[in-house]
Backbone atoms as SQL, in Angstrom:
CREATE TABLE atoms (id INTEGER PRIMARY KEY, chain TEXT, resi INTEGER, resn TEXT, atom TEXT, x REAL, y REAL, z REAL);
INSERT INTO atoms VALUES
  (1, 'A', 1, 'UNK', 'N', 49.790, 96.107, 19.992),
  (2, 'A', 1, 'UNK', 'CA', 51.001, 95.946, 20.282),
  (3, 'A', 1, 'UNK', 'C', 50.979, 94.941, 20.436),
  (4, 'A', 2, 'UNK', 'N', 52.137, 93.515, 20.053),
  (5, 'A', 2, 'UNK', 'CA', 52.668, 91.847, 20.631),
  (6, 'A', 2, 'UNK', 'C', 53.013, 92.247, 21.892),
  (7, 'A', 3, 'UNK', 'N', 53.388, 91.299, 22.373),
  (8, 'A', 3, 'UNK', 'CA', 53.671, 90.845, 23.223),
  (9, 'A', 3, 'UNK', 'C', 55.365, 90.705, 23.078),
  (10, 'A', 4, 'UNK', 'N', 55.757, 91.061, 24.804),
  (11, 'A', 4, 'UNK', 'CA', 57.226, 90.647, 24.198),
  (12, 'A', 4, 'UNK', 'C', 57.907, 90.002, 24.736),
  (13, 'A', 5, 'UNK', 'N', 58.854, 89.222, 23.993),
  (14, 'A', 5, 'UNK', 'CA', 58.931, 87.949, 24.822),
  (15, 'A', 5, 'UNK', 'C', 60.202, 87.844, 25.470),
  (16, 'A', 6, 'UNK', 'N', 60.666, 87.212, 26.274),
  (17, 'A', 6, 'UNK', 'CA', 61.346, 87.019, 27.642),
  (18, 'A', 6, 'UNK', 'C', 62.201, 85.450, 27.306),
  (19, 'A', 7, 'UNK', 'N', 63.608, 85.881, 27.677),
  (20, 'A', 7, 'UNK', 'CA', 64.138, 84.704, 27.250),
  (21, 'A', 7, 'UNK', 'C', 64.622, 84.168, 28.930),
  (22, 'A', 8, 'UNK', 'N', 64.833, 83.509, 29.011),
  (23, 'A', 8, 'UNK', 'CA', 64.535, 82.420, 30.232),
  (24, 'A', 8, 'UNK', 'C', 65.741, 81.234, 30.228),
  (25, 'A', 9, 'UNK', 'N', 66.626, 81.224, 31.089),
  (26, 'A', 9, 'UNK', 'CA', 67.800, 80.798, 31.201),
  (27, 'A', 9, 'UNK', 'C', 67.717, 79.245, 32.553),
  (28, 'A', 10, 'UNK', 'N', 68.011, 78.769, 32.368),
  (29, 'A', 10, 'UNK', 'CA', 67.760, 77.819, 33.252),
  (30, 'A', 10, 'UNK', 'C', 69.023, 76.660, 33.394),
  (31, 'A', 11, 'UNK', 'N', 70.074, 75.995, 33.923),
  (32, 'A', 11, 'UNK', 'CA', 70.527, 75.231, 34.416),
  (33, 'A', 11, 'UNK', 'C', 70.039, 73.823, 34.914),
  (34, 'A', 12, 'UNK', 'N', 70.603, 72.840, 34.235),
  (35, 'A', 12, 'UNK', 'CA', 70.098, 71.477, 34.554),
  (36, 'A', 12, 'UNK', 'C', 71.373, 70.535, 34.312),
  (37, 'A', 13, 'UNK', 'N', 71.069, 69.677, 35.738),
  (38, 'A', 13, 'UNK', 'CA', 72.295, 68.328, 35.881),
  (39, 'A', 13, 'UNK', 'C', 72.487, 67.609, 34.582),
  (40, 'A', 14, 'UNK', 'N', 71.681, 67.619, 33.977),
  (41, 'A', 14, 'UNK', 'CA', 72.297, 66.435, 32.610),
  (42, 'A', 14, 'UNK', 'C', 71.452, 67.059, 31.655),
  (43, 'A', 15, 'UNK', 'N', 71.512, 66.553, 30.351),
  (44, 'A', 15, 'UNK', 'CA', 70.957, 66.855, 29.142),
  (45, 'A', 15, 'UNK', 'C', 68.933, 66.095, 28.868),
  (46, 'A', 16, 'UNK', 'N', 68.927, 64.644, 30.166),
  (47, 'A', 16, 'UNK', 'CA', 67.899, 64.100, 30.225),
  (48, 'A', 16, 'UNK', 'C', 66.885, 64.970, 30.663),
  (49, 'A', 17, 'UNK', 'N', 67.522, 65.328, 32.009),
  (50, 'A', 17, 'UNK', 'CA', 66.770, 65.873, 32.842),
  (51, 'A', 17, 'UNK', 'C', 65.994, 67.592, 32.378),
  (52, 'A', 18, 'UNK', 'N', 67.304, 68.175, 30.891),
  (53, 'A', 18, 'UNK', 'CA', 66.574, 69.685, 30.281),
  (54, 'A', 18, 'UNK', 'C', 65.685, 69.302, 29.746),
  (55, 'A', 19, 'UNK', 'N', 65.711, 67.869, 28.752),
  (56, 'A', 19, 'UNK', 'CA', 64.752, 67.413, 27.989),
  (57, 'A', 19, 'UNK', 'C', 63.835, 67.607, 28.470),
  (58, 'A', 20, 'UNK', 'N', 63.223, 66.955, 29.696),
  (59, 'A', 20, 'UNK', 'CA', 62.069, 66.757, 30.354),
  (60, 'A', 20, 'UNK', 'C', 61.593, 67.833, 30.828),
  (61, 'A', 21, 'UNK', 'N', 61.712, 69.267, 31.435),
  (62, 'A', 21, 'UNK', 'CA', 61.654, 69.914, 30.999),
  (63, 'A', 21, 'UNK', 'C', 61.198, 71.039, 30.254),
  (64, 'A', 22, 'UNK', 'N', 61.853, 70.529, 29.337),
  (65, 'A', 22, 'UNK', 'CA', 61.006, 71.302, 28.149),
  (66, 'A', 22, 'UNK', 'C', 60.323, 70.673, 27.565),
  (67, 'A', 23, 'UNK', 'N', 59.834, 69.298, 27.261),
  (68, 'A', 23, 'UNK', 'CA', 58.578, 68.442, 27.234),
  (69, 'A', 23, 'UNK', 'C', 57.517, 69.193, 27.804),
  (70, 'A', 24, 'UNK', 'N', 57.980, 68.688, 28.916),
  (71, 'A', 24, 'UNK', 'CA', 57.123, 69.588, 29.928),
  (72, 'A', 24, 'UNK', 'C', 56.178, 70.464, 29.806),
  (73, 'A', 25, 'UNK', 'N', 57.367, 71.618, 29.929),
  (74, 'A', 25, 'UNK', 'CA', 56.310, 73.675, 29.554),
  (75, 'A', 25, 'UNK', 'C', 56.052, 72.975, 27.786),
  (76, 'A', 26, 'UNK', 'N', 56.255, 73.111, 26.530),
  (77, 'A', 26, 'UNK', 'CA', 56.254, 72.595, 25.612),
  (78, 'A', 26, 'UNK', 'C', 54.694, 72.179, 25.689),
  (79, 'A', 27, 'UNK', 'N', 54.197, 71.387, 26.827),
  (80, 'A', 27, 'UNK', 'CA', 53.390, 70.713, 26.354),
  (81, 'A', 27, 'UNK', 'C', 52.283, 70.901, 27.513),
  (82, 'A', 28, 'UNK', 'N', 52.257, 72.033, 28.521),
  (83, 'A', 28, 'UNK', 'CA', 51.460, 73.181, 28.854),
  (84, 'A', 28, 'UNK', 'C', 51.269, 74.482, 28.298),
  (85, 'A', 29, 'UNK', 'N', 52.295, 74.686, 27.182),
  (86, 'A', 29, 'UNK', 'CA', 52.174, 75.258, 26.443),
  (87, 'A', 29, 'UNK', 'C', 52.950, 77.099, 27.308),
  (88, 'A', 30, 'UNK', 'N', 54.051, 76.551, 27.819),
  (89, 'A', 30, 'UNK', 'CA', 54.679, 77.688, 28.650),
  (90, 'A', 30, 'UNK', 'C', 55.925, 78.313, 28.046),
  (91, 'A', 31, 'UNK', 'N', 56.234, 77.824, 26.935),
  (92, 'A', 31, 'UNK', 'CA', 57.249, 78.763, 26.440),
  (93, 'A', 31, 'UNK', 'C', 56.899, 78.074, 24.218),
  (94, 'A', 32, 'UNK', 'N', 57.902, 79.396, 23.955),
  (95, 'A', 32, 'UNK', 'CA', 57.354, 79.091, 22.303),
  (96, 'A', 32, 'UNK', 'C', 58.719, 78.520, 21.675),
  (97, 'A', 33, 'UNK', 'N', 60.358, 78.364, 22.469),
  (98, 'A', 33, 'UNK', 'CA', 61.485, 77.673, 21.599),
  (99, 'A', 33, 'UNK', 'C', 61.909, 77.172, 23.131),
  (100, 'A', 34, 'UNK', 'N', 62.825, 76.035, 22.788),
  (101, 'A', 34, 'UNK', 'CA', 63.951, 76.195, 23.273),
  (102, 'A', 34, 'UNK', 'C', 65.144, 75.371, 22.679),
  (103, 'A', 35, 'UNK', 'N', 66.457, 75.564, 23.971),
  (104, 'A', 35, 'UNK', 'CA', 67.935, 75.338, 23.413),
  (105, 'A', 35, 'UNK', 'C', 68.284, 74.629, 24.156),
  (106, 'A', 36, 'UNK', 'N', 69.000, 74.144, 23.791),
  (107, 'A', 36, 'UNK', 'CA', 70.288, 72.960, 25.317),
  (108, 'A', 36, 'UNK', 'C', 71.731, 73.182, 24.499),
  (109, 'A', 37, 'UNK', 'N', 72.501, 73.568, 25.753),
  (110, 'A', 37, 'UNK', 'CA', 73.622, 74.095, 25.210),
  (111, 'A', 37, 'UNK', 'C', 74.511, 73.678, 26.517),
  (112, 'A', 38, 'UNK', 'N', 75.345, 73.021, 26.256),
  (113, 'A', 38, 'UNK', 'CA', 76.661, 72.099, 27.526),
  (114, 'A', 38, 'UNK', 'C', 77.231, 73.192, 28.251),
  (115, 'A', 39, 'UNK', 'N', 77.294, 73.195, 29.175),
  (116, 'A', 39, 'UNK', 'CA', 78.141, 74.298, 30.453),
  (117, 'A', 39, 'UNK', 'C', 79.455, 73.960, 29.829),
  (118, 'A', 40, 'UNK', 'N', 80.545, 74.993, 29.593),
  (119, 'A', 40, 'UNK', 'CA', 81.785, 74.625, 29.352),
  (120, 'A', 40, 'UNK', 'C', 82.498, 73.613, 30.571),
  (121, 'A', 41, 'UNK', 'N', 81.563, 74.229, 31.908),
  (122, 'A', 41, 'UNK', 'CA', 83.350, 74.101, 33.337),
  (123, 'A', 41, 'UNK', 'C', 82.283, 72.326, 33.587),
  (124, 'A', 42, 'UNK', 'N', 81.568, 71.706, 33.231),
  (125, 'A', 42, 'UNK', 'CA', 80.904, 70.739, 33.395),
  (126, 'A', 42, 'UNK', 'C', 80.446, 69.615, 32.320),
  (127, 'A', 43, 'UNK', 'N', 81.066, 68.425, 32.562),
  (128, 'A', 43, 'UNK', 'CA', 80.447, 67.344, 31.287),
  (129, 'A', 43, 'UNK', 'C', 79.071, 66.939, 31.523),
  (130, 'A', 44, 'UNK', 'N', 78.346, 67.059, 32.791),
  (131, 'A', 44, 'UNK', 'CA', 77.174, 67.043, 32.277),
  (132, 'A', 44, 'UNK', 'C', 76.692, 67.589, 32.215),
  (133, 'A', 45, 'UNK', 'N', 76.352, 69.058, 33.055),
  (134, 'A', 45, 'UNK', 'CA', 75.654, 69.917, 33.311),
  (135, 'A', 45, 'UNK', 'C', 75.885, 70.750, 32.283),
  (136, 'A', 46, 'UNK', 'N', 74.501, 70.995, 31.942),
  (137, 'A', 46, 'UNK', 'CA', 73.926, 71.908, 31.002),
  (138, 'A', 46, 'UNK', 'C', 72.792, 72.997, 30.822),
  (139, 'A', 47, 'UNK', 'N', 73.027, 74.082, 30.131),
  (140, 'A', 47, 'UNK', 'CA', 72.104, 75.302, 30.580),
  (141, 'A', 47, 'UNK', 'C', 71.216, 74.814, 29.092),
  (142, 'A', 48, 'UNK', 'N', 70.166, 75.570, 29.719),
  (143, 'A', 48, 'UNK', 'CA', 68.299, 75.855, 28.430),
  (144, 'A', 48, 'UNK', 'C', 68.112, 76.672, 28.766),
  (145, 'A', 49, 'UNK', 'N', 67.900, 77.222, 27.696),
  (146, 'A', 49, 'UNK', 'CA', 67.354, 78.777, 27.264),
  (147, 'A', 49, 'UNK', 'C', 66.398, 78.685, 26.117),
  (148, 'A', 50, 'UNK', 'N', 65.318, 79.226, 27.148),
  (149, 'A', 50, 'UNK', 'CA', 63.750, 79.447, 26.513),
  (150, 'A', 50, 'UNK', 'C', 63.156, 80.139, 26.588),
  (151, 'A', 51, 'UNK', 'N', 62.367, 81.014, 25.653),
  (152, 'A', 51, 'UNK', 'CA', 61.685, 81.575, 25.197),
  (153, 'A', 51, 'UNK', 'C', 59.589, 81.128, 25.440),
  (154, 'A', 52, 'UNK', 'N', 59.681, 82.407, 26.154),
  (155, 'A', 52, 'UNK', 'CA', 58.082, 82.188, 26.412),
  (156, 'A', 52, 'UNK', 'C', 58.242, 83.604, 26.030),
  (157, 'A', 53, 'UNK', 'N', 56.177, 83.484, 25.293),
  (158, 'A', 53, 'UNK', 'CA', 55.957, 85.057, 25.038),
  (159, 'A', 53, 'UNK', 'C', 54.482, 85.588, 25.662),
  (160, 'A', 54, 'UNK', 'N', 53.779, 84.529, 26.418),
  (161, 'A', 54, 'UNK', 'CA', 52.847, 85.497, 27.981),
  (162, 'A', 54, 'UNK', 'C', 53.428, 85.591, 29.132),
  (163, 'A', 55, 'UNK', 'N', 54.450, 85.647, 29.261),
  (164, 'A', 55, 'UNK', 'CA', 55.135, 86.108, 30.102),
  (165, 'A', 55, 'UNK', 'C', 54.716, 85.439, 31.627),
  (166, 'A', 56, 'UNK', 'N', 55.076, 84.921, 31.180),
  (167, 'A', 56, 'UNK', 'CA', 54.112, 83.963, 32.633),
  (168, 'A', 56, 'UNK', 'C', 55.147, 82.946, 33.744),
  (169, 'A', 57, 'UNK', 'N', 55.904, 83.537, 34.070),
  (170, 'A', 57, 'UNK', 'CA', 57.746, 82.917, 34.706),
  (171, 'A', 57, 'UNK', 'C', 56.501, 82.431, 35.846),
  (172, 'A', 58, 'UNK', 'N', 56.430, 82.828, 36.929),
  (173, 'A', 58, 'UNK', 'CA', 55.812, 82.431, 37.814),
  (174, 'A', 58, 'UNK', 'C', 55.126, 80.781, 37.331),
  (175, 'A', 59, 'UNK', 'N', 54.120, 80.624, 36.405),
  (176, 'A', 59, 'UNK', 'CA', 53.684, 79.158, 35.992),
  (177, 'A', 59, 'UNK', 'C', 54.760, 78.150, 36.088),
  (178, 'A', 60, 'UNK', 'N', 55.692, 79.311, 35.471),
  (179, 'A', 60, 'UNK', 'CA', 56.935, 78.006, 34.459),
  (180, 'A', 60, 'UNK', 'C', 57.754, 77.626, 35.458),
  (181, 'A', 61, 'UNK', 'N', 58.295, 78.879, 36.664),
  (182, 'A', 61, 'UNK', 'CA', 58.786, 78.325, 37.922),
  (183, 'A', 61, 'UNK', 'C', 57.664, 77.509, 38.234),
  (184, 'A', 62, 'UNK', 'N', 56.426, 77.462, 38.975),
  (185, 'A', 62, 'UNK', 'CA', 56.097, 76.192, 39.562),
  (186, 'A', 62, 'UNK', 'C', 56.640, 75.159, 38.944),
  (187, 'A', 63, 'UNK', 'N', 56.586, 74.969, 38.272),
  (188, 'A', 63, 'UNK', 'CA', 56.228, 73.787, 36.912),
  (189, 'A', 63, 'UNK', 'C', 58.140, 72.993, 36.804),
  (190, 'A', 64, 'UNK', 'N', 58.784, 74.168, 37.029),
  (191, 'A', 64, 'UNK', 'CA', 59.614, 73.700, 37.359),
  (192, 'A', 64, 'UNK', 'C', 60.167, 73.253, 38.653),
  (193, 'A', 65, 'UNK', 'N', 59.523, 73.689, 39.398),
  (194, 'A', 65, 'UNK', 'CA', 59.868, 73.706, 40.314),
  (195, 'A', 65, 'UNK', 'C', 59.531, 72.658, 40.942),
  (196, 'A', 66, 'UNK', 'N', 58.238, 71.434, 40.320),
  (197, 'A', 66, 'UNK', 'CA', 57.932, 70.370, 40.731),
  (198, 'A', 66, 'UNK', 'C', 58.611, 69.026, 40.263),
  (199, 'A', 67, 'UNK', 'N', 59.287, 70.030, 38.434),
  (200, 'A', 67, 'UNK', 'CA', 59.948, 68.782, 38.489),
  (201, 'A', 67, 'UNK', 'C', 61.455, 68.815, 38.737),
  (202, 'A', 68, 'UNK', 'N', 61.458, 69.534, 39.485),
  (203, 'A', 68, 'UNK', 'CA', 62.796, 69.168, 40.123),
  (204, 'A', 68, 'UNK', 'C', 63.521, 68.711, 41.551),
  (205, 'A', 69, 'UNK', 'N', 62.218, 69.016, 42.154),
  (206, 'A', 69, 'UNK', 'CA', 60.884, 68.737, 43.276),
  (207, 'A', 69, 'UNK', 'C', 61.701, 68.760, 44.300),
  (208, 'A', 70, 'UNK', 'N', 62.345, 70.403, 43.972),
  (209, 'A', 70, 'UNK', 'CA', 62.651, 71.234, 45.072),
  (210, 'A', 70, 'UNK', 'C', 62.565, 73.247, 44.582),
  (211, 'A', 71, 'UNK', 'N', 62.626, 73.850, 45.187),
  (212, 'A', 71, 'UNK', 'CA', 62.702, 75.165, 44.949),
  (213, 'A', 71, 'UNK', 'C', 64.837, 75.396, 44.737),
  (214, 'A', 72, 'UNK', 'N', 65.449, 73.953, 44.284),
  (215, 'A', 72, 'UNK', 'CA', 66.944, 74.054, 44.214),
  (216, 'A', 72, 'UNK', 'C', 67.318, 74.586, 42.819),
  (217, 'A', 73, 'UNK', 'N', 67.230, 75.585, 42.157),
  (218, 'A', 73, 'UNK', 'CA', 67.118, 75.634, 41.208),
  (219, 'A', 73, 'UNK', 'C', 67.339, 77.242, 40.561),
  (220, 'A', 74, 'UNK', 'N', 68.119, 77.341, 39.417),
  (221, 'A', 74, 'UNK', 'CA', 67.835, 79.282, 39.629),
  (222, 'A', 74, 'UNK', 'C', 67.447, 79.060, 38.293),
  (223, 'A', 75, 'UNK', 'N', 66.302, 79.863, 37.777),
  (224, 'A', 75, 'UNK', 'CA', 65.534, 80.171, 36.216),
  (225, 'A', 75, 'UNK', 'C', 66.031, 82.233, 36.264),
  (226, 'A', 76, 'UNK', 'N', 66.757, 81.977, 35.479),
  (227, 'A', 76, 'UNK', 'CA', 66.492, 84.122, 35.397),
  (228, 'A', 76, 'UNK', 'C', 66.103, 84.536, 33.963),
  (229, 'A', 77, 'UNK', 'N', 64.907, 85.411, 34.516),
  (230, 'A', 77, 'UNK', 'CA', 64.036, 85.770, 33.065),
  (231, 'A', 77, 'UNK', 'C', 64.752, 87.496, 32.595),
  (232, 'A', 78, 'UNK', 'N', 65.415, 87.236, 31.317),
  (233, 'A', 78, 'UNK', 'CA', 66.028, 88.015, 30.346),
  (234, 'A', 78, 'UNK', 'C', 65.578, 88.810, 29.194),
  (235, 'A', 79, 'UNK', 'N', 64.594, 90.371, 29.218),
  (236, 'A', 79, 'UNK', 'CA', 64.103, 90.597, 28.567),
  (237, 'A', 79, 'UNK', 'C', 64.683, 90.544, 26.738),
  (238, 'A', 80, 'UNK', 'N', 64.031, 90.478, 25.630),
  (239, 'A', 80, 'UNK', 'CA', 64.825, 90.666, 24.693),
  (240, 'A', 80, 'UNK', 'C', 64.640, 91.694, 23.930);
C-alpha cells in the first residue's frame, strides 16, 4: 500500500516569496510538486499549492515558519 498524497495550500505575499519557499522545500525533499497561482483579489499575493507524499506536515510547517520569520501564515492540508 503506497503513501497517500496530501495537497497543501499556502498564501504568500509575493511570487518571489512563493518561489523561495518552493525551492527550499524541494531542496529538503519535503514536497513532490508545487504550483503558484495568482489570488484574484490581490495584485501581489499568490497561492502555492504543494503536494507531499511523506505526510510530514509538521516539518513543512516548521520550514515555512522559518522562512516567513513568524507563525503568521496559514498552511492548509487537504487529503487527495
